[in-house]
PDB file with SEQRES, HELIX, SHEET and CRYST1 records, atoms N, CA, C and O in Angstrom:
SEQRES   1 A   64  MET LEU ARG GLY GLU ILE GLY HIS THR LYS LYS PRO ASP          
SEQRES   2 A   64  LEU ASP ASN MET ALA LYS GLN LEU LYS ASP ALA MET SER          
SEQRES   3 A   64  ARG THR GLY PHE TRP GLY ASP ASP ARG GLN VAL VAL SER          
SEQRES   4 A   64  LEU ARG CYS SER LYS CYS TYR ALA ALA VAL PRO HIS TRP          
SEQRES   5 A   64  GLU VAL ALA VAL TYR PRO LEU GLU ALA ARG ASP ALA              
HELIX    1 AA1 LEU A   14  ARG A   27  1                                  14    
HELIX    2 AA2 ASP A   34  GLN A   36  5                                   3    
CRYST1    1.000    1.000    1.000  90.00  90.00  90.00 P 1           1          
ATOM      1  N   MET A   1     126.657 128.379  76.393  1.00  0.00           N  
ATOM      2  CA  MET A   1     126.166 128.166  77.745  1.00  0.00           C  
ATOM      3  C   MET A   1     124.983 129.104  77.988  1.00  0.00           C  
ATOM      4  O   MET A   1     125.035 130.279  77.626  1.00  0.00           O  
ATOM      5  N   LEU A   2     123.939 128.592  78.589  1.00  0.00           N  
ATOM      6  CA  LEU A   2     122.769 129.400  78.910  1.00  0.00           C  
ATOM      7  C   LEU A   2     122.990 130.106  80.239  1.00  0.00           C  
ATOM      8  O   LEU A   2     123.406 129.476  81.211  1.00  0.00           O  
ATOM      9  N   ARG A   3     122.725 131.364  80.292  1.00  0.00           N  
ATOM     10  CA  ARG A   3     122.949 132.150  81.513  1.00  0.00           C  
ATOM     11  C   ARG A   3     121.680 132.898  81.901  1.00  0.00           C  
ATOM     12  O   ARG A   3     121.659 134.128  81.929  1.00  0.00           O  
ATOM     13  N   GLY A   4     120.639 132.160  82.194  1.00  0.00           N  
ATOM     14  CA  GLY A   4     119.399 132.787  82.615  1.00  0.00           C  
ATOM     15  C   GLY A   4     118.660 133.495  81.498  1.00  0.00           C  
ATOM     16  O   GLY A   4     117.763 134.296  81.760  1.00  0.00           O  
ATOM     17  N   GLU A   5     119.025 133.210  80.250  1.00  0.00           N  
ATOM     18  CA  GLU A   5     118.409 133.891  79.127  1.00  0.00           C  
ATOM     19  C   GLU A   5     117.177 133.162  78.608  1.00  0.00           C  
ATOM     20  O   GLU A   5     116.363 133.751  77.897  1.00  0.00           O  
ATOM     21  N   ILE A   6     117.035 131.894  78.956  1.00  0.00           N  
ATOM     22  CA  ILE A   6     115.899 131.101  78.498  1.00  0.00           C  
ATOM     23  C   ILE A   6     115.125 130.630  79.713  1.00  0.00           C  
ATOM     24  O   ILE A   6     115.688 129.988  80.600  1.00  0.00           O  
ATOM     25  N   GLY A   7     113.843 130.941  79.761  1.00  0.00           N  
ATOM     26  CA  GLY A   7     113.009 130.524  80.879  1.00  0.00           C  
ATOM     27  C   GLY A   7     112.862 129.013  80.939  1.00  0.00           C  
ATOM     28  O   GLY A   7     112.790 128.342  79.909  1.00  0.00           O  
ATOM     29  N   HIS A   8     112.820 128.494  82.139  1.00  0.00           N  
ATOM     30  CA  HIS A   8     112.673 127.056  82.378  1.00  0.00           C  
ATOM     31  C   HIS A   8     111.187 126.757  82.515  1.00  0.00           C  
ATOM     32  O   HIS A   8     110.571 127.154  83.504  1.00  0.00           O  
ATOM     33  N   THR A   9     110.599 126.066  81.544  1.00  0.00           N  
ATOM     34  CA  THR A   9     109.156 125.825  81.540  1.00  0.00           C  
ATOM     35  C   THR A   9     108.793 124.399  81.922  1.00  0.00           C  
ATOM     36  O   THR A   9     107.641 123.995  81.768  1.00  0.00           O  
ATOM     37  N   LYS A  10     109.737 123.646  82.408  1.00  0.00           N  
ATOM     38  CA  LYS A  10     109.486 122.253  82.816  1.00  0.00           C  
ATOM     39  C   LYS A  10     109.252 122.196  84.317  1.00  0.00           C  
ATOM     40  O   LYS A  10     109.336 123.210  85.011  1.00  0.00           O  
ATOM     41  N   LYS A  11     108.954 120.989  84.815  1.00  0.00           N  
ATOM     42  CA  LYS A  11     108.778 120.794  86.256  1.00  0.00           C  
ATOM     43  C   LYS A  11     110.097 121.038  86.963  1.00  0.00           C  
ATOM     44  O   LYS A  11     111.150 120.845  86.354  1.00  0.00           O  
ATOM     45  N   PRO A  12     110.086 121.450  88.210  1.00  0.00           N  
ATOM     46  CA  PRO A  12     108.943 121.696  89.083  1.00  0.00           C  
ATOM     47  C   PRO A  12     108.300 123.051  88.811  1.00  0.00           C  
ATOM     48  O   PRO A  12     108.919 123.950  88.242  1.00  0.00           O  
ATOM     49  N   ASP A  13     107.042 123.174  89.231  1.00  0.00           N  
ATOM     50  CA  ASP A  13     106.315 124.432  89.089  1.00  0.00           C  
ATOM     51  C   ASP A  13     106.948 125.495  89.986  1.00  0.00           C  
ATOM     52  O   ASP A  13     107.372 125.207  91.105  1.00  0.00           O  
ATOM     53  N   LEU A  14     107.004 126.707  89.488  1.00  0.00           N  
ATOM     54  CA  LEU A  14     107.631 127.802  90.229  1.00  0.00           C  
ATOM     55  C   LEU A  14     106.948 128.065  91.566  1.00  0.00           C  
ATOM     56  O   LEU A  14     107.626 128.318  92.562  1.00  0.00           O  
ATOM     57  N   ASP A  15     105.612 128.010  91.606  1.00  0.00           N  
ATOM     58  CA  ASP A  15     104.921 128.266  92.872  1.00  0.00           C  
ATOM     59  C   ASP A  15     105.232 127.194  93.903  1.00  0.00           C  
ATOM     60  O   ASP A  15     105.303 127.490  95.095  1.00  0.00           O  
ATOM     61  N   ASN A  16     105.419 125.945  93.463  1.00  0.00           N  
ATOM     62  CA  ASN A  16     105.802 124.876  94.390  1.00  0.00           C  
ATOM     63  C   ASN A  16     107.222 125.079  94.910  1.00  0.00           C  
ATOM     64  O   ASN A  16     107.498 124.810  96.080  1.00  0.00           O  
ATOM     65  N   MET A  17     108.120 125.547  94.056  1.00  0.00           N  
ATOM     66  CA  MET A  17     109.488 125.814  94.486  1.00  0.00           C  
ATOM     67  C   MET A  17     109.516 126.925  95.530  1.00  0.00           C  
ATOM     68  O   MET A  17     110.247 126.830  96.515  1.00  0.00           O  
ATOM     69  N   ALA A  18     108.724 127.978  95.321  1.00  0.00           N  
ATOM     70  CA  ALA A  18     108.671 129.081  96.281  1.00  0.00           C  
ATOM     71  C   ALA A  18     108.136 128.589  97.621  1.00  0.00           C  
ATOM     72  O   ALA A  18     108.645 128.981  98.671  1.00  0.00           O  
ATOM     73  N   LYS A  19     107.123 127.741  97.597  1.00  0.00           N  
ATOM     74  CA  LYS A  19     106.557 127.195  98.837  1.00  0.00           C  
ATOM     75  C   LYS A  19     107.600 126.351  99.568  1.00  0.00           C  
ATOM     76  O   LYS A  19     107.731 126.460 100.787  1.00  0.00           O  
ATOM     77  N   GLN A  20     108.342 125.515  98.844  1.00  0.00           N  
ATOM     78  CA  GLN A  20     109.393 124.697  99.466  1.00  0.00           C  
ATOM     79  C   GLN A  20     110.436 125.577 100.136  1.00  0.00           C  
ATOM     80  O   GLN A  20     110.871 125.288 101.250  1.00  0.00           O  
ATOM     81  N   LEU A  21     110.834 126.641  99.470  1.00  0.00           N  
ATOM     82  CA  LEU A  21     111.836 127.541 100.037  1.00  0.00           C  
ATOM     83  C   LEU A  21     111.306 128.222 101.295  1.00  0.00           C  
ATOM     84  O   LEU A  21     112.008 128.286 102.305  1.00  0.00           O  
ATOM     85  N   LYS A  22     110.077 128.732 101.245  1.00  0.00           N  
ATOM     86  CA  LYS A  22     109.500 129.383 102.428  1.00  0.00           C  
ATOM     87  C   LYS A  22     109.377 128.396 103.586  1.00  0.00           C  
ATOM     88  O   LYS A  22     109.667 128.749 104.730  1.00  0.00           O  
ATOM     89  N   ASP A  23     108.954 127.169 103.306  1.00  0.00           N  
ATOM     90  CA  ASP A  23     108.842 126.155 104.360  1.00  0.00           C  
ATOM     91  C   ASP A  23     110.205 125.836 104.966  1.00  0.00           C  
ATOM     92  O   ASP A  23     110.325 125.702 106.184  1.00  0.00           O  
ATOM     93  N   ALA A  24     111.233 125.712 104.127  1.00  0.00           N  
ATOM     94  CA  ALA A  24     112.581 125.423 104.624  1.00  0.00           C  
ATOM     95  C   ALA A  24     113.086 126.562 105.506  1.00  0.00           C  
ATOM     96  O   ALA A  24     113.717 126.316 106.534  1.00  0.00           O  
ATOM     97  N   MET A  25     112.817 127.798 105.113  1.00  0.00           N  
ATOM     98  CA  MET A  25     113.258 128.935 105.916  1.00  0.00           C  
ATOM     99  C   MET A  25     112.505 128.995 107.241  1.00  0.00           C  
ATOM    100  O   MET A  25     113.058 129.440 108.246  1.00  0.00           O  
ATOM    101  N   SER A  26     111.258 128.554 107.253  1.00  0.00           N  
ATOM    102  CA  SER A  26     110.501 128.479 108.513  1.00  0.00           C  
ATOM    103  C   SER A  26     111.076 127.399 109.420  1.00  0.00           C  
ATOM    104  O   SER A  26     111.257 127.626 110.616  1.00  0.00           O  
ATOM    105  N   ARG A  27     111.365 126.220 108.857  1.00  0.00           N  
ATOM    106  CA  ARG A  27     111.899 125.102 109.655  1.00  0.00           C  
ATOM    107  C   ARG A  27     113.258 125.422 110.258  1.00  0.00           C  
ATOM    108  O   ARG A  27     113.568 124.959 111.355  1.00  0.00           O  
ATOM    109  N   THR A  28     114.068 126.200 109.566  1.00  0.00           N  
ATOM    110  CA  THR A  28     115.399 126.533 110.084  1.00  0.00           C  
ATOM    111  C   THR A  28     115.363 127.712 111.048  1.00  0.00           C  
ATOM    112  O   THR A  28     116.393 128.085 111.609  1.00  0.00           O  
ATOM    113  N   GLY A  29     114.186 128.300 111.243  1.00  0.00           N  
ATOM    114  CA  GLY A  29     114.062 129.404 112.183  1.00  0.00           C  
ATOM    115  C   GLY A  29     114.442 130.760 111.620  1.00  0.00           C  
ATOM    116  O   GLY A  29     114.632 131.714 112.375  1.00  0.00           O  
ATOM    117  N   PHE A  30     114.557 130.859 110.300  1.00  0.00           N  
ATOM    118  CA  PHE A  30     114.902 132.150 109.696  1.00  0.00           C  
ATOM    119  C   PHE A  30     113.873 133.204 110.060  1.00  0.00           C  
ATOM    120  O   PHE A  30     114.215 134.351 110.345  1.00  0.00           O  
ATOM    121  N   TRP A  31     112.601 132.802 110.046  1.00  0.00           N  
ATOM    122  CA  TRP A  31     111.515 133.662 110.490  1.00  0.00           C  
ATOM    123  C   TRP A  31     110.545 132.827 111.289  1.00  0.00           C  
ATOM    124  O   TRP A  31     110.628 131.599 111.279  1.00  0.00           O  
ATOM    125  N   GLY A  32     109.631 133.470 111.978  1.00  0.00           N  
ATOM    126  CA  GLY A  32     108.679 132.737 112.810  1.00  0.00           C  
ATOM    127  C   GLY A  32     107.722 131.899 111.986  1.00  0.00           C  
ATOM    128  O   GLY A  32     107.450 130.748 112.328  1.00  0.00           O  
ATOM    129  N   ASP A  33     107.216 132.457 110.916  1.00  0.00           N  
ATOM    130  CA  ASP A  33     106.239 131.773 110.080  1.00  0.00           C  
ATOM    131  C   ASP A  33     106.236 132.444 108.717  1.00  0.00           C  
ATOM    132  O   ASP A  33     106.427 133.656 108.616  1.00  0.00           O  
ATOM    133  N   ASP A  34     106.017 131.656 107.663  1.00  0.00           N  
ATOM    134  CA  ASP A  34     106.044 132.258 106.333  1.00  0.00           C  
ATOM    135  C   ASP A  34     104.831 133.150 106.064  1.00  0.00           C  
ATOM    136  O   ASP A  34     104.735 133.754 104.995  1.00  0.00           O  
ATOM    137  N   ARG A  35     103.911 133.239 107.017  1.00  0.00           N  
ATOM    138  CA  ARG A  35     102.820 134.221 106.893  1.00  0.00           C  
ATOM    139  C   ARG A  35     103.366 135.640 106.957  1.00  0.00           C  
ATOM    140  O   ARG A  35     102.689 136.588 106.561  1.00  0.00           O  
ATOM    141  N   GLN A  36     104.591 135.788 107.456  1.00  0.00           N  
ATOM    142  CA  GLN A  36     105.219 137.104 107.537  1.00  0.00           C  
ATOM    143  C   GLN A  36     105.634 137.629 106.163  1.00  0.00           C  
ATOM    144  O   GLN A  36     105.884 138.825 106.013  1.00  0.00           O  
ATOM    145  N   VAL A  37     105.711 136.763 105.173  1.00  0.00           N  
ATOM    146  CA  VAL A  37     106.117 137.160 103.825  1.00  0.00           C  
ATOM    147  C   VAL A  37     104.967 137.929 103.179  1.00  0.00           C  
ATOM    148  O   VAL A  37     103.855 137.411 103.074  1.00  0.00           O  
ATOM    149  N   VAL A  38     105.230 139.151 102.752  1.00  0.00           N  
ATOM    150  CA  VAL A  38     104.174 139.971 102.160  1.00  0.00           C  
ATOM    151  C   VAL A  38     104.360 140.200 100.663  1.00  0.00           C  
ATOM    152  O   VAL A  38     103.460 140.713  99.998  1.00  0.00           O  
ATOM    153  N   SER A  39     105.518 139.825 100.132  1.00  0.00           N  
ATOM    154  CA  SER A  39     105.760 140.028  98.712  1.00  0.00           C  
ATOM    155  C   SER A  39     106.800 139.022  98.232  1.00  0.00           C  
ATOM    156  O   SER A  39     107.764 138.730  98.939  1.00  0.00           O  
ATOM    157  N   LEU A  40     106.598 138.495  97.029  1.00  0.00           N  
ATOM    158  CA  LEU A  40     107.551 137.578  96.401  1.00  0.00           C  
ATOM    159  C   LEU A  40     107.791 138.018  94.965  1.00  0.00           C  
ATOM    160  O   LEU A  40     106.876 138.488  94.288  1.00  0.00           O  
ATOM    161  N   ARG A  41     109.012 137.864  94.510  1.00  0.00           N  
ATOM    162  CA  ARG A  41     109.331 138.035  93.094  1.00  0.00           C  
ATOM    163  C   ARG A  41     110.147 136.816  92.706  1.00  0.00           C  
ATOM    164  O   ARG A  41     111.276 136.652  93.169  1.00  0.00           O  
ATOM    165  N   CYS A  42     109.595 135.971  91.873  1.00  0.00           N  
ATOM    166  CA  CYS A  42     110.232 134.695  91.546  1.00  0.00           C  
ATOM    167  C   CYS A  42     110.419 134.559  90.044  1.00  0.00           C  
ATOM    168  O   CYS A  42     109.626 135.068  89.251  1.00  0.00           O  
ATOM    169  N   SER A  43     111.475 133.868  89.674  1.00  0.00           N  
ATOM    170  CA  SER A  43     111.686 133.491  88.282  1.00  0.00           C  
ATOM    171  C   SER A  43     112.458 132.182  88.260  1.00  0.00           C  
ATOM    172  O   SER A  43     113.115 131.813  89.233  1.00  0.00           O  
ATOM    173  N   LYS A  44     112.366 131.494  87.143  1.00  0.00           N  
ATOM    174  CA  LYS A  44     112.998 130.183  87.007  1.00  0.00           C  
ATOM    175  C   LYS A  44     113.651 130.150  85.635  1.00  0.00           C  
ATOM    176  O   LYS A  44     112.993 130.411  84.628  1.00  0.00           O  
ATOM    177  N   CYS A  45     114.948 129.831  85.587  1.00  0.00           N  
ATOM    178  CA  CYS A  45     115.647 129.787  84.308  1.00  0.00           C  
ATOM    179  C   CYS A  45     116.731 128.717  84.343  1.00  0.00           C  
ATOM    180  O   CYS A  45     117.105 128.229  85.409  1.00  0.00           O  
ATOM    181  N   TYR A  46     117.218 128.367  83.185  1.00  0.00           N  
ATOM    182  CA  TYR A  46     118.301 127.398  83.084  1.00  0.00           C  
ATOM    183  C   TYR A  46     119.609 128.015  83.574  1.00  0.00           C  
ATOM    184  O   TYR A  46     119.834 129.216  83.422  1.00  0.00           O  
ATOM    185  N   ALA A  47     120.470 127.181  84.165  1.00  0.00           N  
ATOM    186  CA  ALA A  47     121.782 127.633  84.625  1.00  0.00           C  
ATOM    187  C   ALA A  47     122.770 126.479  84.499  1.00  0.00           C  
ATOM    188  O   ALA A  47     122.371 125.314  84.500  1.00  0.00           O  
ATOM    189  N   ALA A  48     124.049 126.798  84.391  1.00  0.00           N  
ATOM    190  CA  ALA A  48     125.075 125.761  84.290  1.00  0.00           C  
ATOM    191  C   ALA A  48     125.094 124.902  85.550  1.00  0.00           C  
ATOM    192  O   ALA A  48     125.276 123.687  85.476  1.00  0.00           O  
ATOM    193  N   VAL A  49     124.906 125.536  86.705  1.00  0.00           N  
ATOM    194  CA  VAL A  49     124.874 124.834  87.988  1.00  0.00           C  
ATOM    195  C   VAL A  49     123.530 125.145  88.648  1.00  0.00           C  
ATOM    196  O   VAL A  49     123.231 126.310  88.906  1.00  0.00           O  
ATOM    197  N   PRO A  50     122.709 124.116  88.927  1.00  0.00           N  
ATOM    198  CA  PRO A  50     121.425 124.383  89.588  1.00  0.00           C  
ATOM    199  C   PRO A  50     121.639 125.055  90.943  1.00  0.00           C  
ATOM    200  O   PRO A  50     122.503 124.640  91.716  1.00  0.00           O  
ATOM    201  N   HIS A  51     120.860 126.085  91.226  1.00  0.00           N  
ATOM    202  CA  HIS A  51     121.005 126.802  92.493  1.00  0.00           C  
ATOM    203  C   HIS A  51     119.787 127.685  92.740  1.00  0.00           C  
ATOM    204  O   HIS A  51     118.964 127.904  91.851  1.00  0.00           O  
ATOM    205  N   TRP A  52     119.695 128.182  93.963  1.00  0.00           N  
ATOM    206  CA  TRP A  52     118.687 129.167  94.353  1.00  0.00           C  
ATOM    207  C   TRP A  52     119.418 130.472  94.632  1.00  0.00           C  
ATOM    208  O   TRP A  52     120.543 130.457  95.132  1.00  0.00           O  
ATOM    209  N   GLU A  53     118.804 131.576  94.322  1.00  0.00           N  
ATOM    210  CA  GLU A  53     119.289 132.885  94.744  1.00  0.00           C  
ATOM    211  C   GLU A  53     118.158 133.526  95.532  1.00  0.00           C  
ATOM    212  O   GLU A  53     117.037 133.644  95.037  1.00  0.00           O  
ATOM    213  N   VAL A  54     118.454 133.939  96.756  1.00  0.00           N  
ATOM    214  CA  VAL A  54     117.422 134.475  97.645  1.00  0.00           C  
ATOM    215  C   VAL A  54     117.897 135.800  98.232  1.00  0.00           C  
ATOM    216  O   VAL A  54     119.036 135.914  98.686  1.00  0.00           O  
ATOM    217  N   ALA A  55     117.033 136.782  98.220  1.00  0.00           N  
ATOM    218  CA  ALA A  55     117.290 138.056  98.893  1.00  0.00           C  
ATOM    219  C   ALA A  55     116.076 138.350  99.762  1.00  0.00           C  
ATOM    220  O   ALA A  55     114.940 138.276  99.294  1.00  0.00           O  
ATOM    221  N   VAL A  56     116.314 138.682 101.023  1.00  0.00           N  
ATOM    222  CA  VAL A  56     115.233 138.982 101.962  1.00  0.00           C  
ATOM    223  C   VAL A  56     115.438 140.398 102.475  1.00  0.00           C  
ATOM    224  O   VAL A  56     116.532 140.757 102.911  1.00  0.00           O  
ATOM    225  N   TYR A  57     114.391 141.192 102.422  1.00  0.00           N  
ATOM    226  CA  TYR A  57     114.454 142.572 102.879  1.00  0.00           C  
ATOM    227  C   TYR A  57     113.402 142.783 103.958  1.00  0.00           C  
ATOM    228  O   TYR A  57     112.288 142.271 103.841  1.00  0.00           O  
ATOM    229  N   PRO A  58     113.737 143.533 105.011  1.00  0.00           N  
ATOM    230  CA  PRO A  58     112.735 143.805 106.052  1.00  0.00           C  
ATOM    231  C   PRO A  58     111.667 144.759 105.524  1.00  0.00           C  
ATOM    232  O   PRO A  58     111.932 145.608 104.672  1.00  0.00           O  
ATOM    233  N   LEU A  59     110.478 144.601 106.041  1.00  0.00           N  
ATOM    234  CA  LEU A  59     109.379 145.486 105.685  1.00  0.00           C  
ATOM    235  C   LEU A  59     109.560 146.808 106.416  1.00  0.00           C  
ATOM    236  O   LEU A  59     109.802 146.827 107.623  1.00  0.00           O  
ATOM    237  N   GLU A  60     109.446 147.893 105.699  1.00  0.00           N  
ATOM    238  CA  GLU A  60     109.563 149.214 106.307  1.00  0.00           C  
ATOM    239  C   GLU A  60     108.407 149.436 107.277  1.00  0.00           C  
ATOM    240  O   GLU A  60     107.261 149.111 106.966  1.00  0.00           O  
ATOM    241  N   ALA A  61     108.703 149.981 108.435  1.00  0.00           N  
ATOM    242  CA  ALA A  61     107.655 150.298 109.404  1.00  0.00           C  
ATOM    243  C   ALA A  61     106.834 151.474 108.878  1.00  0.00           C  
ATOM    244  O   ALA A  61     107.381 152.471 108.406  1.00  0.00           O  
ATOM    245  N   ARG A  62     105.523 151.337 108.969  1.00  0.00           N  
ATOM    246  CA  ARG A  62     104.634 152.405 108.499  1.00  0.00           C  
ATOM    247  C   ARG A  62     103.579 152.686 109.554  1.00  0.00           C  
ATOM    248  O   ARG A  62     103.162 151.792 110.290  1.00  0.00           O  
ATOM    249  N   ASP A  63     103.159 153.931 109.617  1.00  0.00           N  
ATOM    250  CA  ASP A  63     102.059 154.287 110.515  1.00  0.00           C  
ATOM    251  C   ASP A  63     100.752 153.792 109.913  1.00  0.00           C  
ATOM    252  O   ASP A  63     100.567 153.827 108.697  1.00  0.00           O  
ATOM    253  N   ALA A  64      99.846 153.332 110.774  1.00  0.00           N  
ATOM    254  CA  ALA A  64      98.548 152.844 110.297  1.00  0.00           C  
ATOM    255  C   ALA A  64      97.640 153.992 109.943  1.00  0.00           C  
ATOM    256  O   ALA A  64      96.504 153.774 109.522  1.00  0.00           O  
TER     257      ALA A  64                                                      
END                                                                             
């Protein structure tokens, strides 16, 4: 069984998948707009059960 050890190089494109996820989170009201996203770390690999794993962290407040 493959457990994320082999990268998935077939369609869909990873950047398109990330855009779909950000759009879905915007439509459900998770955030006001995906323009608020300042950093992404994405990967795509084979799995026994197709799924998404998402972690969202707030941006630390910083002085200008």
